[in-house]
Each structure stands twice: as C-alpha cells, then as structure tokens.
VONU-32182 format. One record per residue (C-alpha): z, x negated, y negated; residue in three letters. Coordinates in steps of 0.05 Angstrom, whole numbers, padded with zeros to 5 digits, always signed. Layout:
N
ZXYAla/...
//
This chain:
755
+02237-02132-01646Unk/+02161-02118-01634Unk/+02110-02176-01654Unk/+02029-02188-01657Unk/+02022-02259-01637Unk/+01949-02296-01649Unk/+01943-02358-01633Unk/+01873-02380-01646Unk/+01835-02365-01722Unk/+01823-02303-01747Unk/+01752-02305-01777Unk/+01740-02249-01808Unk/+01785-02199-01852Unk/+01779-02134-01791Unk/+01827-02178-01741Unk/+01884-02212-01785Unk/+01950-02190-01786Unk/+01968-02130-01850Unk/+02020-02134-01899Unk/+02025-02074-01939Unk/+02077-02031-01979Unk/+02027-01959-01997Unk/+01992-01988-02045Unk/+01987-02067-02041Unk/+01964-02094-01980Unk/+01939-02153-01954Unk/+01894-02186-01882Unk/+01904-02250-01868Unk/+01850-02289-01831Unk/+01822-02373-01837Unk/+01764-02400-01863Unk/+01755-02479-01851Unk/+01800-02518-01890Unk/+01825-02445-01922Unk/+01868-02393-01905Unk/+01849-02335-01926Unk/+01887-02269-01954Unk/+01856-02215-01965Unk/+01880-02161-02014Unk/+01874-02083-02024Unk/+01904-02044-02070Unk/+01886-01967-02055Unk/+01858-01947-02129Unk/+01806-01996-02124Unk/+01743-01950-02127Unk/+01691-01951-02157Unk/+01682-01875-02177Unk/+01626-01870-02197Unk/+01594-01814-02181Unk/+01506-01796-02196Unk/+01513-01725-02204Unk/+01463-01710-02259Unk/+01397-01744-02203Unk/+01435-01678-02156Unk/+01384-01605-02165Unk/+01421-01559-02168Unk/+01470-01551-02099Unk/+01452-01493-02054Unk/+01473-01428-02069Unk/+01493-01391-01994Unk/+01444-01336-02009Unk/+01389-01382-02024Unk/+01416-01416-01950Unk/+01406-01348-01915Unk/+01339-01330-01939Unk/+01318-01400-01914Unk/+01347-01384-01847Unk/+01335-01309-01843Unk/+01254-01300-01884Unk/+01230-01374-01869Unk/+01262-01386-01805Unk/+01280-01443-01824Unk/+01297-01507-01786Unk/+01328-01582-01789Unk/+01342-01634-01766Unk/+01422-01661-01763Unk/+01402-01727-01762Unk/+01339-01741-01789Unk/+01274-01708-01825Unk/+01246-01663-01791Unk/+01243-01587-01809Unk/+01204-01520-01785Unk/+01187-01463-01829Unk/+01157-01399-01821Unk/+01106-01414-01886Unk/+01100-01455-01935Unk/+01167-01474-01981Unk/+01179-01473-02051Unk/+01197-01520-02092Unk/+01258-01503-02102Unk/+01270-01495-02026Unk/+01240-01554-02010Unk/+01300-01588-02058Unk/+01355-01552-02022Unk/+01336-01580-01961Unk/+01347-01656-01966Unk/+01418-01704-01971Unk/+01423-01692-02044Unk/+01410-01767-02079Unk/+01483-01772-02100Unk/+01508-01782-02034Unk/+01441-01832-02019Unk/+01470-01886-02077Unk/+01535-01931-02042Unk/+01583-01903-02091Unk/+01637-01873-02093Unk/+01663-01912-02062Unk/+01725-01967-02047Unk/+01716-02034-02070Unk/+01752-02118-02052Unk/+01807-02129-02086Unk/+01802-02203-02091Unk/+01821-02264-02039Unk/+01883-02323-02054Unk/+01871-02382-02014Unk/+01908-02431-01997Unk/+01874-02497-01986Unk/+01891-02550-01941Unk/+01856-02613-01920Unk/+01787-02599-01888Unk/+01774-02663-01845Unk/+01837-02655-01804Unk/+01823-02663-01722Unk/+01847-02616-01668Unk/+01869-02551-01714Unk/+01919-02513-01672Unk/+01945-02438-01702Unk/+02001-02393-01695Unk/+02005-02329-01730Unk/+02059-02278-01722Unk/+02069-02212-01755Unk/+02148-02186-01742Unk/+02140-02122-01744Unk/+02207-02090-01770Unk/+02218-02147-01812Unk/+02147-02145-01849Unk/+02138-02208-01854Unk/+02077-02258-01831Unk/+02092-02339-01810Unk/+02036-02382-01802Unk/+02040-02453-01771Unk/+01984-02497-01771Unk/+01987-02563-01729Unk/+01924-02622-01720Unk/+01913-02678-01682Unk/+01942-02726-01731Unk/+02019-02692-01723Unk/+02011-02661-01798Unk/+02033-02583-01787Unk/+02028-02531-01848Unk/+02083-02474-01844Unk/+02077-02409-01886Unk/+02118-02341-01891Unk/+02088-02269-01927Unk/+02122-02217-01952Unk/+02094-02152-01993Unk/+02160-02131-02035Unk/+02180-02045-02007Unk/+02168-02034-02087Unk/+02129-02080-02137Unk/+02065-02094-02118Unk/+02069-02163-02114Unk/+02067-02210-02046Unk/+02117-02274-02039Unk/+02096-02337-02007Unk/+02134-02393-01974Unk/+02091-02455-01952Unk/+02106-02529-01932Unk/+02070-02583-01909Unk/+02087-02643-01869Unk/+02095-02708-01923Unk/+02020-02745-01911Unk/+02030-02818-01904Unk/+01972-02854-01934Unk/+01929-02857-01881Unk/+01925-02782-01873Unk/+01905-02779-01943Unk/+01828-02766-01945Unk/+01788-02754-02019Unk/+01789-02798-02078Unk/+01788-02782-02151Unk/+01743-02842-02169Unk/+01662-02809-02207Unk/+01699-02755-02229Unk/+01719-02724-02168Unk/+01788-02674-02162Unk/+01846-02708-02128Unk/+01856-02683-02070Unk/+01912-02644-02073Unk/+01953-02634-01998Unk/+01969-02553-02009Unk/+01928-02526-02074Unk/+01903-02451-02082Unk/+01859-02396-02113Unk/+01835-02329-02131Unk/+01781-02290-02145Unk/+01741-02228-02148Unk/+01675-02240-02111Unk/+01619-02206-02164Unk/+01587-02143-02133Unk/+01519-02170-02083Unk/+01455-02144-02106Unk/+01461-02077-02064Unk/+01385-02081-02035Unk/+01395-02141-02016Unk/+01466-02136-01973Unk/+01436-02079-01941Unk/+01395-02123-01903Unk/+01448-02180-01903Unk/+01492-02123-01855Unk/+01424-02110-01829Unk/+01418-02171-01796Unk/+01485-02173-01774Unk/+01487-02108-01740Unk/+01423-02077-01735Unk/+01441-02015-01764Unk/+01370-01978-01780Unk/+01410-01924-01819Unk/+01419-01976-01872Unk/+01357-01977-01882Unk/+01327-01912-01879Unk/+01363-01900-01969Unk/+01287-01923-02011Unk/+01313-01976-02058Unk/+01359-01955-02110Unk/+01371-01985-02183Unk/+01443-02004-02174Unk/+01475-02024-02227Unk/+01529-02078-02196Unk/+01602-02069-02231Unk/+01609-02121-02284Unk/+01638-02189-02267Unk/+01703-02198-02261Unk/+01735-02241-02330Unk/+01788-02293-02308Unk/+01836-02318-02369Unk/+01903-02352-02389Unk/+01950-02309-02425Unk/+02028-02338-02436Unk/+02012-02389-02376Unk/+01988-02349-02329Unk/+01913-02353-02309Unk/+01891-02288-02295Unk/+01831-02256-02254Unk/+01813-02189-02291Unk/+01762-02134-02258Unk/+01740-02073-02299Unk/+01701-02009-02288Unk/+01654-01958-02330Unk/+01642-01893-02334Unk/+01698-01871-02296Unk/+01707-01802-02271Unk/+01778-01793-02255Unk/+01800-01774-02312Unk/+01831-01833-02341Unk/+01786-01877-02379Unk/+01768-01935-02355Unk/+01805-01971-02296Unk/+01818-02035-02297Unk/+01848-02080-02241Unk/+01893-02158-02251Unk/+01906-02197-02197Unk/+01960-02259-02221Unk/+01991-02319-02185Unk/+02039-02364-02200Unk/+02079-02419-02165Unk/+02132-02479-02185Unk/+02094-02541-02188Unk/+02033-02507-02204Unk/+01991-02510-02257Unk/+01944-02454-02277Unk/+01881-02465-02298Unk/+01802-02438-02304Unk/+01747-02460-02285Unk/+01678-02435-02245Unk/+01695-02364-02243Unk/+01755-02374-02211Unk/+01830-02391-02215Unk/+01863-02453-02190Unk/+01939-02472-02176Unk/+01939-02549-02164Unk/+02002-02588-02164Unk/+02031-02628-02213Unk/+02028-02685-02164Unk/+01999-02712-02096Unk/+02066-02706-02064Unk/+02074-02633-02071Unk/+02073-02614-02000Unk/+02126-02541-02003Unk/+02139-02493-02050Unk/+02137-02410-02068Unk/+02074-02365-02095Unk/+02074-02309-02116Unk/+02014-02255-02131Unk/+02015-02183-02169Unk/+01958-02133-02181Unk/+01976-02083-02235Unk/+01913-02029-02243Unk/+01907-01983-02303Unk/+01872-01960-02357Unk/+01878-02023-02397Unk/+01914-02086-02408Unk/+01934-02091-02330Unk/+01933-02165-02344Unk/+02001-02151-02384Unk/+02041-02110-02317Unk/+02001-02166-02272Unk/+02049-02221-02320Unk/+02113-02174-02326Unk/+02119-02161-02248Unk/+02104-02243-02235Unk/+02156-02251-02277Unk/+02213-02215-02248Unk/+02202-02248-02179Unk/+02271-02298-02172Unk/+02258-02327-02094Unk/+02214-02313-02017Unk/+02274-02300-01996Unk/+02297-02245-02043Unk/+02232-02214-02039Unk/+02236-02232-01959Unk/+02305-02189-01938Unk/+02267-02120-01996Unk/+02222-02128-01938Unk/+02264-02136-01876Unk/+02305-02075-01902Unk/+02256-02032-01926Unk/+02214-02051-01851Unk/+02283-02032-01823Unk/+02291-01966-01849Unk/+02223-01947-01841Unk/+02235-01963-01753Unk/+02305-01926-01763Unk/+02263-01854-01769Unk/+02236-01865-01706Unk/+02225-01907-01646Unk/+02196-01910-01568Unk/+02188-01967-01513Unk/+02170-01961-01455Unk/+02157-02001-01377Unk/+02084-01993-01405Unk/+02081-02051-01466Unk/+02024-02051-01479Unk/+02036-01964-01507Unk/+02098-02000-01534Unk/+02056-02057-01585Unk/+02007-01997-01593Unk/+02050-01961-01626Unk/+02090-01999-01659Unk/+02031-02039-01694Unk/+01991-01962-01711Unk/+02054-01942-01749Unk/+02060-02022-01772Unk/+01989-02004-01804Unk/+02003-01932-01833Unk/+02072-01959-01864Unk/+02029-02021-01902Unk/+01967-01980-01918Unk/+01998-01903-01938Unk/+02039-01863-01985Unk/+02050-01800-02009Unk/+02038-01801-02085Unk/+01985-01864-02080Unk/+01907-01861-02063Unk/+01907-01869-02000Unk/+01856-01894-01970Unk/+01788-01872-01924Unk/+01745-01891-01870Unk/+01775-01971-01877Unk/+01826-02006-01887Unk/+01847-02028-01962Unk/+01849-02101-01952Unk/+01791-02101-01911Unk/+01742-02065-01934Unk/+01665-02095-01957Unk/+01630-02080-02036Unk/+01591-02018-01999Unk/+01620-01990-01943Unk/+01581-01945-01896Unk/+01592-01869-01908Unk/+01619-01890-01982Unk/+01684-01896-01943Unk/+01715-01838-01964Unk/+01748-01784-01934Unk/+01709-01756-01881Unk/+01740-01685-01861Unk/+01708-01688-01789Unk/+01754-01719-01747Unk/+01764-01777-01793Unk/+01821-01766-01849Unk/+01856-01722-01814Unk/+01862-01773-01771Unk/+01883-01827-01808Unk/+01956-01788-01811Unk/+01961-01765-01731Unk/+02028-01766-01712Unk/+02051-01788-01776Unk/+02099-01718-01785Unk/+02114-01724-01696Unk/+02133-01796-01723Unk/+02189-01765-01771Unk/+02152-01786-01819Unk/+02131-01751-01888Unk/+02137-01804-01923Unk/+02064-01825-01900Unk/+02033-01762-01873Unk/+02056-01728-01940Unk/+01997-01782-01968Unk/+01931-01730-01926Unk/+01948-01680-01988Unk/+01940-01735-02048Unk/+01878-01752-02008Unk/+01845-01671-02011Unk/+01875-01646-02074Unk/+01809-01690-02113Unk/+01777-01643-02060Unk/+01816-01569-02053Unk/+01798-01580-02135Unk/+01726-01592-02132Unk/+01713-01534-02075Unk/+01744-01479-02114Unk/+01684-01490-02156Unk/+01643-01489-02091Unk/+01671-01419-02068Unk/+01662-01388-02130Unk/+01584-01413-02166Unk/+01557-01428-02090Unk/+01590-01383-02044Unk/+01615-01317-02092Unk/+01684-01320-02055Unk/+01749-01332-02069Unk/+01792-01387-02057Unk/+01763-01456-02047Unk/+01723-01491-01993Unk/+01732-01556-01963Unk/+01660-01608-01969Unk/+01651-01667-01913Unk/+01664-01709-01968Unk/+01712-01732-02012Unk/+01735-01782-02055Unk/+01799-01788-02097Unk/+01781-01749-02146Unk/+01751-01682-02162Unk/+01673-01686-02178Unk/+01649-01650-02239Unk/+01599-01610-02189Unk/+01580-01598-02114Unk/+01560-01673-02098Unk/+01541-01657-02034Unk/+01502-01591-02033Unk/+01444-01591-01992Unk/+01426-01596-01919Unk/+01452-01605-01868Unk/+01517-01621-01878Unk/+01520-01592-01947Unk/+01542-01519-01926Unk/+01600-01539-01860Unk/+01656-01483-01859Unk/+01703-01508-01807Unk/+01733-01560-01851Unk/+01758-01499-01892Unk/+01801-01490-01825Unk/+01818-01556-01804Unk/+01850-01559-01888Unk/+01895-01504-01876Unk/+01917-01523-01809Unk/+01950-01595-01845Unk/+01995-01554-01896Unk/+02009-01516-01831Unk/+02023-01559-01786Unk/+02072-01592-01860Unk/+02113-01525-01861Unk/+02119-01528-01788Unk/+02140-01594-01771Unk/+02191-01589-01831Unk/+02206-01509-01829Unk/+02221-01517-01911Unk/+02212-01470-01947Unk/+02195-01484-02014Unk/+02147-01526-01991Unk/+02115-01470-01962Unk/+02125-01428-02026Unk/+02094-01483-02074Unk/+02050-01520-02047Unk/+02038-01503-01965Unk/+02025-01420-01974Unk/+01983-01417-02041Unk/+01937-01472-02001Unk/+01923-01436-01949Unk/+01916-01367-01979Unk/+01862-01407-02025Unk/+01829-01426-01957Unk/+01842-01355-01918Unk/+01811-01320-01979Unk/+01747-01364-01964Unk/+01734-01348-01910Unk/+01753-01260-01928Unk/+01700-01266-01962Unk/+01656-01303-01935Unk/+01650-01271-01865Unk/+01604-01207-01858Unk/+01633-01141-01830Unk/+01565-01112-01794Unk/+01553-01034-01776Unk/+01599-01040-01712Unk/+01656-01072-01764Unk/+01656-01141-01725Unk/+01652-01192-01769Unk/+01614-01253-01771Unk/+01616-01332-01791Unk/+01543-01335-01822Unk/+01508-01387-01837Unk/+01548-01452-01827Unk/+01537-01495-01767Unk/+01586-01535-01728Unk/+01596-01611-01721Unk/+01544-01651-01746Unk/+01491-01602-01715Unk/+01417-01589-01725Unk/+01412-01531-01781Unk/+01380-01478-01750Unk/+01401-01396-01748Unk/+01420-01397-01680Unk/+01457-01462-01687Unk/+01492-01428-01756Unk/+01517-01353-01725Unk/+01587-01350-01708Unk/+01595-01424-01679Unk/+01650-01439-01634Unk/+01683-01485-01677Unk/+01680-01448-01751Unk/+01698-01384-01708Unk/+01765-01417-01681Unk/+01779-01437-01748Unk/+01777-01382-01778Unk/+01820-01355-01737Unk/+01868-01404-01741Unk/+01866-01395-01812Unk/+01887-01314-01819Unk/+01929-01336-01768Unk/+01974-01387-01805Unk/+01963-01344-01876Unk/+01989-01289-01843Unk/+02055-01322-01817Unk/+02063-01352-01878Unk/+02055-01300-01929Unk/+02106-01264-01875Unk/+02152-01317-01894Unk/+02156-01318-01957Unk/+02142-01233-01965Unk/+02097-01232-02018Unk/+02007-01204-02002Unk/+02030-01151-01960Unk/+01965-01116-01971Unk/+01932-01186-01959Unk/+01970-01194-01891Unk/+01941-01129-01874Unk/+01869-01137-01879Unk/+01881-01212-01848Unk/+01897-01183-01777Unk/+01839-01127-01781Unk/+01796-01187-01788Unk/+01824-01233-01748Unk/+01820-01162-01693Unk/+01745-01158-01703Unk/+01718-01232-01701Unk/+01680-01258-01651Unk/+01687-01289-01575Unk/+01692-01367-01592Unk/+01702-01402-01526Unk/+01757-01441-01525Unk/+01821-01417-01562Unk/+01801-01336-01540Unk/+01801-01371-01476Unk/+01859-01356-01421Unk/+01871-01426-01407Unk/+01888-01437-01487Unk/+01935-01415-01509Unk/+01920-01379-01575Unk/+01972-01417-01612Unk/+01927-01484-01611Unk/+01901-01511-01681Unk/+01830-01497-01669Unk/+01813-01579-01684Unk/+01863-01589-01608Unk/+01820-01524-01578Unk/+01746-01553-01558Unk/+01723-01611-01586Unk/+01660-01612-01627Unk/+01654-01533-01607Unk/+01639-01535-01550Unk/+01685-01517-01491Unk/+01738-01571-01478Unk/+01726-01620-01433Unk/+01775-01664-01386Unk/+01778-01735-01410Unk/+01747-01760-01338Unk/+01678-01727-01361Unk/+01672-01758-01436Unk/+01706-01820-01427Unk/+01674-01865-01363Unk/+01619-01908-01373Unk/+01559-01887-01387Unk/+01589-01839-01441Unk/+01591-01851-01522Unk/+01672-01859-01518Unk/+01673-01908-01480Unk/+01613-01952-01501Unk/+01614-01945-01579Unk/+01656-01891-01603Unk/+01724-01886-01599Unk/+01755-01864-01658Unk/+01749-01783-01640Unk/+01784-01803-01579Unk/+01847-01773-01606Unk/+01827-01712-01626Unk/+01797-01709-01545Unk/+01858-01739-01519Unk/+01897-01687-01539Unk/+01841-01626-01526Unk/+01852-01644-01455Unk/+01930-01644-01455Unk/+01928-01582-01503Unk/+01866-01550-01454Unk/+01910-01563-01378Unk/+01857-01618-01362Unk/+01899-01678-01372Unk/+01911-01715-01305Unk/+01976-01754-01328Unk/+01960-01812-01275Unk/+01885-01807-01264Unk/+01874-01804-01342Unk/+01926-01847-01376Unk/+01880-01905-01324Unk/+01818-01884-01353Unk/+01854-01884-01432Unk/+01884-01950-01420Unk/+01819-01986-01408Unk/+01781-01945-01468Unk/+01834-01975-01514Unk/+01843-02045-01483Unk/+01776-02047-01496Unk/+01774-02022-01563Unk/+01835-02074-01593Unk/+01840-02123-01646Unk/+01874-02183-01645Unk/+01918-02152-01700Unk/+01933-02086-01667Unk/+01890-02033-01688Unk/+01836-02005-01655Unk/+01756-02012-01673Unk/+01736-01933-01676Unk/+01660-01952-01676Unk/+01626-02013-01623Unk/+01611-02068-01669Unk/+01558-02084-01634Unk/+01514-02026-01663Unk/+01549-02016-01731Unk/+01572-02086-01751Unk/+01635-02098-01802Unk/+01645-02048-01855Unk/+01726-02064-01833Unk/+01783-02043-01811Unk/+01783-01971-01785Unk/+01827-01922-01807Unk/+01817-01864-01761Unk/+01849-01904-01712Unk/+01904-01899-01723Unk/+01903-01830-01692Unk/+01923-01872-01632Unk/+01996-01850-01654Unk/+01990-01777-01640Unk/+01960-01793-01577Unk/+02018-01832-01555Unk/+02065-01767-01594Unk/+02051-01713-01557Unk/+02046-01748-01486Unk/+02124-01765-01496Unk/+02134-01687-01534Unk/+02100-01623-01543Unk/+02123-01562-01591Unk/+02068-01534-01610Unk/+02072-01471-01564Unk/+02135-01436-01583Unk/+02166-01493-01533Unk/+02193-01563-01535Unk/+02162-01593-01470Unk/+02189-01672-01462Unk/+02142-01726-01432Unk/+02087-01676-01420Unk/+02027-01720-01402Unk/+02073-01792-01386Unk/+02057-01808-01316Unk/+02130-01812-01276Unk/+02124-01881-01253Unk/+02131-01900-01329Unk/+02199-01913-01359Unk/+02194-01890-01436Unk/+02256-01865-01490Unk/+02242-01845-01541Unk/+02292-01838-01598Unk/+02281-01779-01662Unk/+02208-01765-01652Unk/+02209-01698-01692Unk/+02178-01625-01655Unk/+02163-01568-01696Unk/+02226-01524-01718Unk/+02249-01584-01755Unk/+02283-01608-01693Unk/+02290-01695-01684Unk/+02286-01702-01605Unk/+02317-01759-01575Unk/+02298-01761-01494Unk/+02298-01811-01438Unk/+02257-01817-01365Unk/+02270-01854-01301Unk/+02229-01863-01245Unk/+02206-01790-01259Unk/+02283-01765-01279Unk/+02312-01735-01341Unk/+02373-01800-01366Unk/+02386-01770-01433Unk/+02360-01708-01477Unk/+02401-01709-01552Unk/+02369-01661-01611Unk/+02380-01657-01676Unk/+02364-01576-01714Unk/+02351-01594-01783Unk/+02347-01519-01785Unk/+02381-01465-01747Unk/+02347-01427-01695Unk/+02332-01427-01615Unk/+02289-01467-01584Unk/+02274-01478-01508Unk/+02258-01549-01480Unk/+02222-01558-01410Unk/+02220-01622-01366Unk/+02185-01610-01303Unk/+02215-01569-01270Unk/+02282-01563-01316Unk/+02293-01511-01368Unk/+02345-01511-01426Unk/+02350-01464-01475Unk/+02391-01487-01542Unk/+02419-01446-01601Unk/+02424-01492-01661Unk/+02456-01499-01728Unk/+02422-01525-01784Unk/+02462-01605-01789Unk/+02485-01593-01705Unk/+02473-01646-01654Unk/+02466-01617-01591Unk/+02471-01675-01531Unk/+02439-01642-01459Unk/+02446-01698-01413Unk/
//
C-alpha cells in the first residue's frame, strides 16, 4: 500500500492531496477554521476567443518574402525586430503575436469550492492528511489542545461525478463551545458546510495582484484589455437542494451555451441560500457526524437537474469507498514497481495516481495545470502547448500499460488537427494538417496564432505524428492504425511533403521555420535540426505504417525519395544516435544531445528554475548514449527532490519566478523517465534496467514494451533475478540485460518465463 502523508496544514490547492476519476477531481487544503475541497471539472473552460481582433493570419509566402527581400528578423522573447527598408502595413501586422492571444481566454476556469467549517477558536491545531493511493481515499485527522478531534474521509466515485465525505467530531462539552446566537448572530454549529464559485475578478487588477506575489514581468507586458468576466454564479433551491450554477456565454465548443451546476446534501443538514453562497447547516447544535455527497454536472442546459439526480443516487460513503477502492486496485494491477529507493517508488505511484485522477480517454483533457488547482486567469492560457508540454502529460502512460489515460492525448489534439487542415490549406498551400503551438479543447474557426514569432513553427506537426506512431508500436493494434493512426500520420507527412522545397541539386529544404522558442531569422528558419528531425521521423512513420496496411505505394516511394535527400540535422543523423530514435529524444531544443552533467548543475536553468522539460532531457541523454547510471541518478534525484511538492507532484517552474498558476501537469512526464530506466524498447530490442544503478535493487510487473509485450523483471545486486514476458501479438524479440541476451519467439497470448 502506497501513501502520501502530510502532517501539517496545506495552505494552497497546488500542494493539497488530490482525488479524481479522470473528469471530476478535488484538491484538499486548509484555511483558518476551514477544510477546503477545491473542485476541478475537465470541461470547465472559458472558450471565448477574440478571432475578430486578429489580422488575416500570415501566409507562408508572406514570411518568405519578409526573410528573402526584407532580411527581416524578430526576437523570440521580446518585441525587437529589424528589416531592410520600411515594412508595409500588412507586413507589420503579421510580425507580431496575434491580438487574440493577448486575452486571458480561452482558458480553463476554477469550478468551485466546498468548505467544511469547524470552530476557528480552537487552539493548537495538529493535522494529519493521508492519501491511500491504491484505495483512492483521503483521510484527515484534526486535533486541538482541548482534546477535540475531527476525522474525515473523502472518495471520488470512479464513474459518477460525485464526491463522498464522511466526518465525525468529538462531542463538545459546554466549556468547549464558542459563540452564541444573541443579537441575530448565527448559531455556531460544530460542523457545517458551504459551497460556491467565486466570481471572476477584474482581469486588469488581478494581473497586478499576481505580479505582486511573483514579480513575473510578462504579465505586465499586456496592455489594459476590455475583459468581460463570466457572469456571476447563480444560487437557487430546486427540489429541496441548494444549487450553484455557472453559465458560460459565447461558447465556441460547438454545443451551444455551456453551464455546470454543483449541489451537495447530507442527512441532518439543512440547505439554504444566502449572500451568493449555498450553505448546509446542521438541524441541531449536537450534530457531530454524518456523510455529505457533492455532485457536479455539466451540459448545455438544466445542468442542475443532472447534479440533483447524481446526488439522489448516493447511498452511503461505504458504498462509494468500496467502488473507489475496487477501481483503484484494478488500475494499479495493470503495472507495478518497487525498489530499494523508496523516493523513486513513491514518485512513480504518486505520479500515476495523479494521471488516473485527471486523465481519461474520451474526456476533455487538462492543459498546463491540474483542473482542481487552476486560478481564474492562468498563465499561457493554461492551454495545450505542443512543445514539450501537452506531450509531457502523457509521457510514460503506454509503457506503464495505461491506454486508459494515454489515449487522452488524441482527445486533446482532435480540435488542433481539425483546425490544422485549414491552416495547411489556406496559409501553407499544403495538403494534410499543420499543428499549431497552442491548442484548446475545441477547433477555432481560424488560425488563432498565425503571426510571429511562434505562429509558424513546423516541428510540432512531426511531434504529433510520433504520438500516433508510438500508440501503434506499443499496441500493434491494426484496427487503431487503419482507423486513426495512419490517417493522422499520413496527413502530417503530406503537410511536410508539400512544405519542403527542392533545390536544383535535388535536395529538400525546410524553410521557413525556426525551432524551439528561437528568434525568427533567415538563418534560424532554414533546415533547423529540430524541424528536419521531425520531418525525417514523420516520413519514416508514414512509410512503415503504409507498408503495414499495404496502401499508398506511390506516396511511400515519394516519402522514401524525400527522406534520402533531406539535409543533415545532427542528433538523429549522427553515428551515436539510432535512426529509430524519435526526434523529440534525439537532441534537446534542436541542439546536439548533451549529457545531463552539463545541464542539471547549479547555475543551469534545469537546476535553478525549470523542472518541467527535464523528462525529455533525461530520456534524450539515455537514448543518445550520454547517461551515466550512478552519476546521473544522483543528480537527477537531487533535482526532483528540489521540486517535489507535499502531494507528490513535481513543480515545473520555480515559484520564485512564476508564482502560482496551479499544480503543473507537464511534470507528470517523470513517469516516462522512471519507466525508461527500468525498460527501454524503442530500438527494435528490449533492454532491462538499462539506466538503473546496479546498487538499487528493483522489480516491476507488466510494463509495456513496443511490440505489444508485457514484461516483468527483477534485479538484485546487479543480477537479473526474474524475467517473464507476455505477448499480446506474435513475434520474435531480443531482450538484453547488461551482457546477457535472450531471444524470444512468442505466440499471441503466450506467457514465457525466462528466469
């Protein structure tokens, strides 16, 4: 049984213990006299987008003209630019980031809070908060110097969007009570509840508040904007239930006007509405124990009816706890890991737990921040950034044998791919689909980011192709490949086919596109390594998948011909890096692969302030032969321990620089790092514990390898103690442990015990 225990108050939701079912989630923290349950719902987004304020998005030919004739250059992180001669009005308007992206929305929004009140006069608070990971349950124990105790248990139903709470306080003797009911004051109940959604603050004032706490200068660079806040939440009674309903105007998600409702109920608790808040107060002053159900329902209209219906389904905390425990146990049976180093083991379980709580295929996916911790106007729109960010949310899911969470990436990118077809056709004169830097859980009507410096980055298209390809390689599911995988990969390959320019020598060139978040210059937009690597990989994926399905033979020949005439891109083209290494792991930010010893020492950004991208950094070092097990193990752990939060989540960016926007999702990519150290399978062979120090005994069960293999293995004192392989598909496989090699021929459904 794995636990996360916090024996102190938690003052912010970012650090609070988390539960969820992949759609509804909750973070638990405290304020004076209150235990707060902050809610997160995956589809609670403000989807307004100010496209009408944008100029016509930049056509790629216009950017070529800027670079070729005007010798134009623009800073990546700033407003400085240079050109030969004056720019036309049209050229000036496409040389800046688009106005729509200066607005705070689209963005995820806070869902609401449920508060459990206890007497704030009690002194000497001691608190224990424990998350039981394999049971999907949180237990709270509060005690005070006067001997009073308050215990509470919390679960989230695995299917229904409801939270169940059980609570019990020590009965209060007369001398332990505080307060009275004279002069119209409310009666001071030992335990009572409220739920509400705070109204949107004034955006222009809110950004100054954020700056006071973080001193992050970027938020001040945006001029004062006319921001229409969401309408205030509505509070009303319906069928004996108090309801908080939030409506969203001007919806872009294609379902009409969107709304959601919160309700809560409990035996012995009387609901009432007062002062823009829903209260649940006890029938008597002797109310010390009970159960509370909290439901959230979202939809186009009458969402409160669904919330009430959900509350009426509630039978007991014990029943919901049993359902939560059964679902959690089933989830963690799909793979497991244990090791001598308990920090890494606990990090593996806490990370996978957060994925289970927030990611579920078929649901709206989180962006940069955990839904139950997000602030009103999160940085970077809290969106689906496609350069190292949204990909990190799912890194390691497939190797941990979790398609249930991992396949959520395709839900996240569906709108982006749809919009990308319009961008490819209208602004590139290309077939297929172009993947933009930022995305949302809907398809904008037009390119929302079609300006400089980041509106025409071409490499994320190939990165997205890799996600579909890896899904195929881990499952070998031809049905997925034919219906979903290859059609998407084909679109991305077609975009690159038309985007590339062939010179008089028959060589193909990628121009214009910079890589990473770099300056926009002619040299910096020509055949950049990160761009060329992703193109090369995408064409390889397309060829392999088309041949598997025996289709598009003419395209296969063309893709092979283009691949043979691409420029040298470093990294994946070098002798030290396998040509099968995905582009995202063959060099970092487009540069040559670097040893972690160069990048995670004090004074380097990866050590000082940015943990979020380190998961790609570490795997890149491993796959490029630059990882040293003992040295880099110690340095990696030092960095992880610097950024770990009390709830087991790694922070992505230093709070000292960026303040609090919510708990970071991209740091969940650490799961992929740990899995890669235990089992690597991307290069046509399977390696056991390839990057795990011999002195750190470890074992794992049913991690997934490419080729649709489930591998279980153990290592003790540098020796392989167990090895078992279950094949979902027939094939011949080579398995390597240090100097030992095993060749395995497996039929589908066969389990082979090799040690």
